[in-house]
N, C-alpha and C positions, 0 to 999 in steps of 0.2 A: 503494498500498497504504500507504503513511504516513498518510493522511486517512482511511482505514478503522481505525487502528489507532487512532488519538486522536480519532476520531471527531471528524474536522472537515469545512468545507464544507458542513453541516448533514448530513452522511452520521451514519449510525448506527454506533455503534460497532461493528466485527466485526474483531477480530483475527485470526480463522480466516482471513477473506477477505484481511485485509493477508498474511498467510505463502502465501496461494495466490497475491497477484500478485508478490510479493518471489521466491517461485519461480521463476513464469515471466521475470519480469526477470532473475533472476542466470542461468536457462540463454539468455538473449539478451546476454548480457556485463555486466551491472550489476555493478559491484564495491558497491557502497554497499548493492544490495539481497542481497549475499551477507554483508556485516555483519549488517544488520536481522535475518535469520536466523539468522545467530550470537548476536545476542543473545535471538532468539525461544525458540530450542532451550536457553541458555545458562539463561535463567531457567524456560522452561517458560508461554511465552505463546502460545495459539494452537496449542499444540502440547505431545505431552508433554517434559516436561522429558529433553534427552538431550544433559549437558553435554560429552560427546565429540565428538558431532557439532555441536553449538555451536564450538566450538574448531576443528574440520573445515572451518566456514565463515570463522571471524577465519583461519585459515592461507589459505586460498585469496583470500581477498580482500587480506591482508597481504602475499602475493606478486605481490600485482599493482598494490602501491604505495599502499595505502589507510591511513593512519595511523592513525585511530582503532582500526581493527581490529589492529595491531600493538601499539595500548596495550592493547587489549583481552587479547592474549595475555599481556602484562606482565602483568597483574591475574592472570590464571590463572596465571602460573609462580610468582608470589608465595604464592597459595594452597597451591601445591604444595611451598612451600619453596624452590622453586631461583630463590634471589634473583641471580646472576650470569647466569642466561637471562633473568631480569625486566629486569634492568639493560640489556644487549644490546639488549630487544625498545624499550626505552624510549629509547636512544639513537639509534635508526634512526629512529621513529616523532619525537624532538625534530627531529633533521636535516629531515622531512617538513613542520614548520611546526606541529606539535602542542603547543600552549600545556600542556595537563595531564602530559605528558609530561616536560615543563621542571618541572615541579611535583613528578611524584614519582620524578625522579631527585634533586632538592633534597632531600626528605625520605629517601630513600634515603643521601644522602650524610651529612644529619644522624645520619643511625641505623647510621652504619656499613659498608651495603652496598654504596657505591658510593664510587668513589675521588674524589679535587676533580680529576685530571685528567680523569675520565669527566664530571662534572658541568660543566665548563671547555667541553669537545669539546659538550655537550648544548646548553650557552648559545650557542656557537658558531654550531653548527648550522641549531639555531633562527633566531637571528639573520640569518642568511646564507637560510635558506628566506623569510623574512618580506620581507628585500631583495628578492630576486628578484622577489617578487608585486606591489612597488610597482610603480606607474604613474600618469603623469598623468590618464590617462582613469578610471582606477579611482578617483582621488583625487575627480575632478569627479561623479562616480557617486555615490559615497559622500555629499559634500554637496550634491548633488541631492534626494535620498532622505530628507535630514536635513529638508529644509523643507518 
């Protein structure tokens, strides 16, 4: 779906085809496809814009552990003026290793919407998540790709 959405790998850009493929992938269990569908519906890309449906896709993906979808739910809550709910979503996604959520919690703290304790928990959770994913093999692979 991504390749059709962006028109890469010499494929002609076809957002509707991308949505079809993401729908099929979501039915097969892909949580990234759920997030992609959420974005498509939220912005009306390849489908008629339906923000509620987009949020439903984000919720389904977030409940299965998709950090970006959880982050997107936080953005939705901010738009609705639900800053407390937004901060809770950001805390969860930061603890899943989403660096954008840490940045947004920092901004929420600076604006007075998040507490110092919440910001500290987000930082600690993010650092723990990043530490969990470190391994010698990953470092070797990263070094190999940069050559």
